[in-house]
N, C-alpha and C positions, 0 to 999 in steps of 0.2 A: 605569547602576549595574552594578557587578560582581556575579557570581554569589553570592559570600559575603555581600555587603551585602544582596542580595534575600532570601537564605535567613534572615539575621538578622531582617529585617523580617517574614518569614513566621512565624518563631518568636514574635516579639513579638505579632503579630496573633492567633496561636493562644492565647497566654497571656492576652491581654486579652478574647478572645471565646469561648474554649473550643472552637473548631473552625477549620477552614481553608476554609470555603466563602466565599471572598473574592468579593464582588460585582465584576463587571468595571467597575463605575462607581467603584470605590475609586481615589482619585487617586494613591496611591503604588504599590499592588500590582495594580490591575485589569488593566493592559496586560500586566504580567509574567505573571500567572496565565493569561490568555488565550493568550499566546504559548507557555507551557509545555504547555498542553493541546494546542495545535496541533502543536507540535514532537513531543510524545509520540505523537500519532496517526500522524504521518509516520514517526517512528522505529519504531513497531510495524508499519508497512507495509513496513519495510525500507529506508527512505530514509536513506542514510548522510551526506547533505549537511547535516543539521540539527545543531544544537549538543547536542541531547539524546543521552545515551548511557546505558549500563547503570548507571554510578555515579550520575549525576544523577537518573535515574528512581528508583533505590533510595533516595537521600537524601530525595527528595520523598515517596516512599511511607512511609519510616520516620517522617516527620514527620506523616503522616496526610493528605497532599495529595489533593484530589479531582480525578482526571484527567479525568473526564467529568461535565459538569453539564448541567442543563436537560433538554430533551426527549430528546437523544441518550442521556443517562445512563440514563433509564428503559428505553430500547430495548436498549442495549448491556450492561446489567447482567445480562441473562439468561445470557450466556456470555462468558468472557474472549476477547479478540481472538486470532486465530491468526496465527502468523508466516508469512512468505512461504513458507518451506520446508514448513510444515504444510499450507498451501493447495496447494502443488505436489504433495505426496503425495496429497491429496484428488483433484487432477486426474488423477493416475496411476490411482487407484482407479476414477474415472469412465471413463477410457479403457479400462481392463481390462474393465469391464462393457459399455460402449457401442461400443467399437472406434473412437472418434474423440474429439476434444477440443472439440467445439462444444457447450459447456455452455450451456443456456438461462439468460438473465439472471434469469428468474423462479426459478431454483434458488437459494434463499437462501444467502448466504454464498459458496459457490464461484462461482455465477453472477456475483455482484457483483465478486468478485476477478478473474475472467476478463475482465470488462468493463474493470476498472481497468488490467489488464495491456495491453489493446489501446489504451486511451487514452494510457497512459504510453509505449507503443511509438511511437504517432503523434508524440508530443512529441519523443522521442529521434530519430526519423527526420527530423523537421523541424529538428533542431539546437537544440531548446529544452531547458531544464533538465528532467530527468526522474529520478524515483527508480528507474527500471528500468535496471539496469546492462547493459552489453553481454554480460557473463558470463551473466546471467539470460536475456537474449534468446536466446543460443545454447542454453542449457539447455531453454528452451521450444521452440525450433525443432527440437532433436534429438528431441523426443517428438511432433512433428507438430502443434504448436500453430498454430491459424489466426489470424493477426494481423489479417486483414480478413475478418470474417464477414458483411459486408453482403449477400452473395449467398445467405445461408442463414437469412434471418429468418423469423419468425412461422410456425412450425409446418410448414415444408417437411420432408418425410421425408428421412432420410439413406439414400440408396441408392447403388449403384455409380455412377450417372450424376450424382448431386448431390454426391458427395464432392469435395473440392478437387482440382484438376487434378493428375495424376500420382499420385494416391492411389487405392488400392482398399481394400476392407474387409480385405484380407489384408496390405496393405503396412504397414511399421513406421514409415516416415518420410515427411514432406511437406517438399519443398524450400521454404524461406522465405528471402526476401532479408534479409540482415542489414545494418543501417545502416552506412554508412562514416563514419569520423570526419570532423569538419569540417576543411577545409584548414588547413594550418599557416600562421599569420600571425605573423611575428616582431613583437615589440613594440619600439617605439622607446624608448630610455632617455634 
């Protein structure tokens, strides 16, 4: 079904039920609603490969669409989700305070975001689809982001000898390998 057809079905559902809390078991709209929630979450994380965009999100919001439902909704309604750039700014504040970018995962919000950047970088490096663009990898690398923090786990203190190689507490940058694009493979027509 096309977007407009689904939007019309949503309007009809709201008219008949007085709300848009469509159960995922609904035979006509359940899958569509679940997909919109998933795409919205990815869109909010900066993934540009999804069909969700500002206009679609606004159209759904204007209708009263529930973007987060179930257990996640209760957790996430405390604060609105932050954009990639807002989290990057938080990372810069963290770096100004701590003189490194090794944010503990236990640091709610920013720690989870940093972990997600590392996971997405691994996907990108392996040639798999990733919401992390090369431009953002370079932006992170420019500020000394540590893409592999496996050597810095569980409470190890950040000292001169435990900082990433080539870095010191006074250095501004850490050299990070940037993934190379996959080899060009011409397609046969």
